[in-house]
C-alpha positions in Angstrom: 209.3 186.1 81.8 208.6 188.6 79.1 205.1 189.4 78.0 205.8 187.7 74.6 206.8 184.5 76.4 203.7 184.6 78.7 201.5 185.1 75.7 203.1 182.1 73.9 202.7 180.0 77.0 199.1 180.9 77.5 198.3 180.2 73.9 200.0 176.8 74.2 198.1 175.9 77.4 194.8 176.9 75.7 195.6 174.9 72.6 196.5 171.9 74.7 193.3 172.2 76.7 191.2 172.3 73.5 193.1 169.3 72.2 192.6 167.3 75.4 188.9 168.1 75.4 188.7 166.9 71.8 190.4 163.7 72.7 188.1 163.2 75.7 185.1 163.8 73.4 186.4 161.3 70.9 187.0 158.7 73.6 183.4 159.2 74.9 181.3 159.3 71.8 177.6 158.7 72.2 175.7 155.9 70.5 172.0 156.4 70.9 168.9 154.9 69.4 165.3 153.8 69.7 163.8 150.4 70.3 160.4 150.0 68.6 157.8 147.2 69.0 157.1 146.3 65.4 154.0 144.4 66.5 152.3 147.4 68.1 154.3 150.2 66.4 154.9 151.6 69.9 158.1 152.3 71.9 159.5 149.2 73.5 159.7 150.8 76.9 161.6 148.8 79.5 163.3 146.4 77.1 166.9 145.6 78.0 169.4 147.0 75.6 173.0 145.7 75.5 176.1 147.3 73.9 178.6 144.8 72.5 182.0 145.8 71.3 182.8 143.9 68.2 186.5 144.7 68.3 187.1 142.8 71.5 185.6 139.4 70.8 182.0 140.2 71.6 182.7 141.9 74.9 179.6 143.3 76.6 180.5 147.0 77.1 177.3 148.2 78.8 173.7 147.6 79.3 170.6 149.8 80.0 166.8 149.9 79.6 164.8 151.6 76.9 163.0 154.6 78.4 159.3 155.3 78.1 159.9 156.6 74.6 162.0 153.5 73.7 165.2 155.5 73.6 168.6 154.5 74.9 172.1 156.0 74.9 175.6 154.7 75.5 178.9 156.4 76.0 181.5 154.7 73.7 184.7 154.7 75.8 186.5 152.0 73.8 187.0 153.9 70.6 185.1 154.2 67.4 185.2 150.6 66.3 182.1 148.6 65.3 179.5 147.8 67.9 176.4 145.6 68.1 173.2 146.7 69.8 171.2 143.8 71.3 167.6 144.4 72.4 165.8 141.7 74.4 162.0 141.5 74.1 159.9 138.8 75.7 163.0 136.5 75.9 164.0 136.9 72.2 167.0 138.9 71.1 167.2 141.4 68.2 170.3 142.9 66.8 171.5 146.0 64.9 175.1 146.6 63.8 176.5 150.1 64.5 179.5 150.6 62.1 182.3 153.0 63.1 181.2 156.6 62.9 177.5 155.8 63.3 175.9 157.6 66.2 172.3 156.4 66.0 170.6 153.1 65.4 167.0 151.8 65.3 166.1 148.4 66.6 162.8 146.7 65.9 161.5 144.0 68.3 158.3 141.9 68.1 155.9 140.3 70.5 156.3 136.6 70.8 153.6 134.0 70.1 153.8 130.2 70.3 152.1 130.0 66.9 151.7 132.6 64.2 149.8 132.6 60.9 151.5 133.6 57.7 154.4 131.2 58.1 155.5 129.6 54.8 158.5 127.5 53.6 159.8 129.2 50.5 162.2 126.5 49.7 163.3 123.1 51.0 166.7 122.4 49.2 168.5 119.1 49.6 172.0 118.6 48.1 173.5 115.1 47.9 176.9 113.6 47.0 178.3 110.1 47.6 181.8 108.6 47.6 183.7 106.0 49.6 180.6 104.3 51.1 179.2 107.5 52.5 176.3 109.7 51.4 176.6 113.3 52.4 173.7 115.7 52.4 172.9 119.3 53.2 169.2 120.3 53.7 168.4 124.0 53.6 165.0 125.3 54.7 164.1 128.9 53.8 161.2 130.0 56.1 159.3 133.2 55.7 157.3 134.8 58.5 154.8 137.2 57.1 152.5 137.3 60.1 150.2 140.4 60.4 150.6 142.0 62.8 154.2 140.9 62.7 155.1 138.6 65.6 158.0 136.2 66.4 157.1 132.5 66.7 158.8 130.7 69.5 158.0 127.4 71.3 159.8 124.2 72.4 159.6 122.6 69.0 159.5 125.7 66.8 160.6 124.2 63.5 160.5 120.4 62.9 161.8 118.1 60.2 162.5 114.5 59.4 166.0 113.1 58.8 166.5 110.0 56.7 166.6 106.8 58.7 170.1 106.0 59.8 171.3 109.6 59.2 173.9 111.1 61.5 173.3 114.9 61.9 176.8 116.5 61.8 175.9 120.1 62.1 172.9 122.5 62.2 173.0 126.2 61.6 170.4 128.9 61.7 170.3 132.3 60.2 167.9 135.0 61.4 166.6 137.8 59.1 169.6 140.0 58.1 171.8 138.0 60.4 174.8 135.7 60.2 174.6 131.9 60.4 175.1 130.5 63.9 175.3 127.0 65.3 172.2 125.6 66.8 170.9 122.1 67.8 168.4 119.7 66.3 166.6 118.1 69.3 165.4 114.5 68.8 161.6 114.2 69.3 159.6 111.2 70.5 158.9 110.1 67.0 161.9 108.4 65.5 164.0 110.4 63.0 162.0 113.6 63.8 163.9 116.6 65.1 163.0 120.1 66.3 165.1 123.3 66.1 164.3 125.7 69.0 165.2 128.9 67.2 163.0 132.0 67.0 161.1 132.6 63.7 161.3 136.3 63.6 159.4 138.3 61.0 161.2 138.0 57.7 163.2 135.2 56.3 164.9 132.6 58.5 167.2 129.9 57.2 168.0 126.5 58.7 170.7 124.3 57.3 171.4 120.7 58.4 174.4 118.6 57.4 174.1 114.8 57.7 175.8 111.6 56.6 174.4 108.2 55.8 176.0 104.8 55.2 175.8 104.2 51.4 176.2 101.1 49.3 175.4 102.5 45.9 171.6 102.9 46.2 169.4 104.6 48.8 165.7 105.6 49.1 165.1 109.1 50.5 161.7 110.4 51.7 161.7 114.1 52.7 158.4 113.7 54.6 157.5 117.4 54.5 155.9 118.8 57.6 155.0 122.2 56.1 153.7 123.4 52.8 156.5 124.6 50.6 156.7 126.5 47.4 159.7 124.5 46.1 161.3 121.2 47.2 164.6 121.1 45.3 166.9 118.1 45.0 170.5 118.7 43.8 172.8 115.8 43.0 175.9 115.1 40.8 175.2 114.2 37.1 177.1 111.0 37.7 174.3 109.9 40.1 170.8 108.8 39.1 167.5 110.2 40.4 164.3 108.2 40.3 161.1 109.6 41.8 158.5 107.2 43.3 155.9 109.4 41.7 157.6 110.8 38.6 155.0 113.6 37.9 155.9 115.1 41.3 159.3 116.3 40.1 160.5 118.3 37.1 164.1 118.1 35.9 165.7 121.5 35.5 169.3 120.7 34.7 171.1 121.8 31.6 172.8 118.8 30.0 175.5 121.0 28.5 176.3 122.9 31.7 177.9 122.0 35.1 178.3 118.8 37.0 175.0 118.6 38.8 171.3 118.0 38.1 168.3 119.7 39.7 165.0 118.1 40.4 162.1 120.3 41.6 158.7 119.6 43.1 156.4 122.7 43.4 153.7 123.6 45.9 154.3 120.6 48.1 152.0 119.8 51.0 152.6 118.3 54.4 152.7 114.6 54.3 152.9 114.5 50.5 154.7 111.4 49.2 157.9 112.8 47.6 160.1 109.7 48.0 162.9 109.1 45.5 165.8 106.7 45.0 169.4 107.7 44.4 172.0 105.4 42.8 175.6 105.8 41.8 178.4 108.0 43.1 179.7 111.5 42.5 180.6 114.8 44.0 179.5 118.4 43.3 182.2 120.9 42.7 180.1 123.9 41.5 178.5 126.3 43.9 174.8 126.5 44.5 174.7 129.7 42.5 176.2 128.0 39.5 173.8 125.1 39.9 170.8 127.4 39.9 172.2 129.4 37.0 172.4 126.3 34.9 168.9 125.4 35.9 167.7 128.8 34.8 169.5 128.6 31.4 167.5 125.4 30.8 164.3 127.5 30.7 165.5 130.6 28.8 163.8 129.5 25.7 160.7 128.3 27.5 157.6 130.3 28.3 157.4 133.2 30.8 156.0 131.0 33.6 158.8 128.6 33.4 161.4 131.4 33.3 159.8 132.9 36.4 159.9 129.5 38.1 163.5 129.0 37.3 164.3 132.5 38.6 162.6 131.6 41.9 164.6 128.4 42.2 167.8 130.4 41.5 166.9 132.8 44.3 166.2 130.0 46.7 169.2 127.8 46.1 171.8 130.5 45.8 171.5 131.8 49.4 173.1 128.6 50.7 176.4 129.8 49.1 176.4 132.9 51.3 175.0 131.4 54.5 176.3 127.9 54.5 178.8 126.7 57.1 181.9 124.7 56.1 180.2 121.5 54.9 181.4 118.4 53.1 185.0 119.0 53.8 186.0 115.3 54.2 185.4 114.7 50.5 187.7 115.7 47.7 185.2 118.2 46.4 185.0 121.8 47.4 182.1 122.7 49.7 178.9 121.0 48.6 177.0 123.9 50.0 179.2 126.5 48.4 181.7 129.0 49.8 181.0 130.4 53.2 181.9 133.4 55.3 180.4 131.8 58.4 183.8 131.1 60.0 185.4 134.5 59.5 186.6 136.0 62.8 183.8 138.6 62.9 181.1 136.0 62.2 182.5 133.7 64.8 182.2 136.4 67.4 178.6 137.1 66.3 177.7 133.5 66.5 179.2 133.1 70.0 177.4 136.1 71.3 174.1 135.7 69.5 173.5 132.3 70.9 174.3 133.3 74.5 171.6 132.3 77.1 169.9 130.1 74.6 168.4 133.1 72.8 170.0 133.5 69.4 
């Protein structure tokens, strides 16, 4: 072999070695991060940390423990696809997405208490429609945990509500702060028509959404029976149906007669046990999304004073999230989704829902 040929061969071998090392490095990228206890602002030493591969139907790729500084590290051997980091603290899970190309993530966890202060219901939104002898409803609770120091509330009946007598609960979903909606259960309590959702109330905003059906003959009395103080209780129904409050001053109409096919009735600063019963008559379906409903309600107050405009904006902000977080509701009727369009059943979200609810700890 000539010296030139030897030189070319050595160069090729060297280049191939460098290329192989690069591939090995790419196949074993590192994803590291820190788990911090948001209650104490200290490292969450010893917490279990789980690596989940989102490209393989929520496959658990690896698990480890946070060290004394709260740090953890994983070798990514399955490529550079999206991953989910799950940290478990005092039995409650917390998640952080690691998109492709991200090499470091931060996860905040919180101490758990059976009862926390600073828990408020921002909105209690109930949407109705009726057709063919059936009343369909969707009730959305927006719960804000502003505890200080920040803690997660969790107990055997963590969030409770009343369903109308005779109601059949079709589906319940929960959405953690910055999370995706996942299926959960409403557990019947000793008191008739009272249910509990055993889902952690982490710091921030949690949403619960319940779909139910009722036998309907053209008129029905509904009593929300609030168990928590709420900034807004919102009732949405088709304009072809009639709303009559048992105590009319409790509700304010916010619909725009010239816009949309729904009407909005709002009770503000409601209290536990407050009488907020109302009667619905007639039939009709809602075809517009929650965002469109709220937008019409806000237009109703554009020419009003600043306080009313602000109130309308708040209602807009509390009704509209149902359009993003709602499951596929109200499909049996000829209308589109009464709770608005949803991404809850996309493949990625389905994987998240399946994994996040594992072991009963969403």
